[in-house]
N, C-alpha and C positions, 0 to 999 in steps of 0.2 A: 592682829591686824585689825585696821580699820581700812575698809576698804567704800573709796567712795567716786562713785563715774560721773561726773556732771560733763557739761559743752565747754571747747575750750576756749580761754579767752589770750589777748594779744600776753599778757605775763610769761605763756606757754611756750612762744615762738621758740626759745632757743633750744629749749630741749625735744619740742617737738622735729626741728629743723637736724638735733643730732641723730634720733632715731630715725627718721626717714633715711637717714645716709645711712644710717644699718642697716635699712632693710633693700633700699637701693642706691649700692655704694656709687656703681657710677653714673647716678645722676646728680649728684652733688649741688654742683651747681643752679639746677634747675629748681634746687628746693625753696632757697630763699624768694625766689621771684613768683613761686606758686603760693607759698606762705603768704607774701605781701598781698599777693591779687587775692587771696580769699579773706584776710581782716580788710580790706579795701571794699571787700561786696562784687571784685570784679572775677572768682572765680568760674571758668564753666565746665571745671570738673570736678570739683568738690562740695558740695552742698553743706555739708553739716560734718565736724569733728568732732566725737567725744572722748574724753579723758580717761582713763583709770588711774585714781591719787590710792596710797596707799600710805598711811601713814605721813600724809602732805607729802609725797615724794611721786611723783607722775612715775607711774608702772608701765604705759601703752596706751594705744590708740588707737581710735577704727574711726577713717573716712568715710563716706556715704555721699553717690552722688546718686543725681535722677539720669538715668539712661533712656533713650528711644528705642530698645532694644537690649534684652537678654535672652540667651539661647533657652527655650525650653517654655517661653513666657507669651504666653498671646497678651501680654498687658503692655502698656506703654501710655507714660513713662513708667521706669521699675529702678526700684529702688539700690543702689548698686553696692557694693561695699569695693570699693577700690583701694585702700589699705586697712590692714589689721596687724598689728605688732604690737608684744609685748617683751617687754627687759627679759633680759636671759635670765637674771637673779629674781624674777616676779612668777616665771614659767611654772606650768604644773599646780598652781596655788589656785585656780578657779578665774584670774583676771580676764583672760580670753573672752572665756565661756560670759563670762557680768558684761562683757565688752558689745561683744554679739546680742545678747538678753538686752541690751539699753538700746541697739541698732535696730531691731527690731520691734521695741515699743518705739522708737522716733519713728519708724515706715507705717505702723500702724495707726500711733495720735497723727499722721498727715493725711490720712486715708487709704493707704496700699492696703494689699492681700498678699502682697508675696514680695522676695526679700532676694536678690542674687549675689553672685560672689564665685570667683573665678581664682585658680592658681596653678603655678607649672606645673608641667605631667610629672616632675623629678620630684615634688615638697610630698611627702607621702606624709610627713607630719601634717598639712595643711589639709590633705586631702581625706586622714583619717579624722580629724577636729571636725571638719565641715558634716563629714556623714553622721558622727556623734551627735552633732549640735542639731540635727535635723534635715539639712538640705539633701536632696539627690541630685545624683553624677546626672547635665544630660547632655555632654558631648564632650569629644575628648577633641585636640585642633593643635594642628601644628601649619604655622602659619608663614607665608613666604611673602617676600618683595624683592622684586627685579627694575634695579635703574635702567631707563632705558634712556638711549643716547641717539 
């Protein structure tokens, strides 16, 4: 297994979109727009994307953004993991760990001393993986929104 982490390129857009749809099925229509904005340099939600290739096949990706605030941090901006995905056939092979290590390297190279992330309260696998990789839990939250009339 030859694993390589690299920056995403426009030729990856179809596979990236399919993986994003697997991660967020309810947002499939928004992916094309967000991907187009990223490659046009107009994204406010994605600063960098790194992909994992195994034997020239895209196995996963990690999206980073710079947020003005991250729970538990006093720094601003803070590099933030917006998406972290490994295709099912490549899980439990170190791909996610390598993607995160590369994201941390990206943050350090760009002068940051922290990196933040989040996950759903029910996503026990992600919570365990974050803890395994040295993240400390800073907060648990349930968010609410009410439409006013």
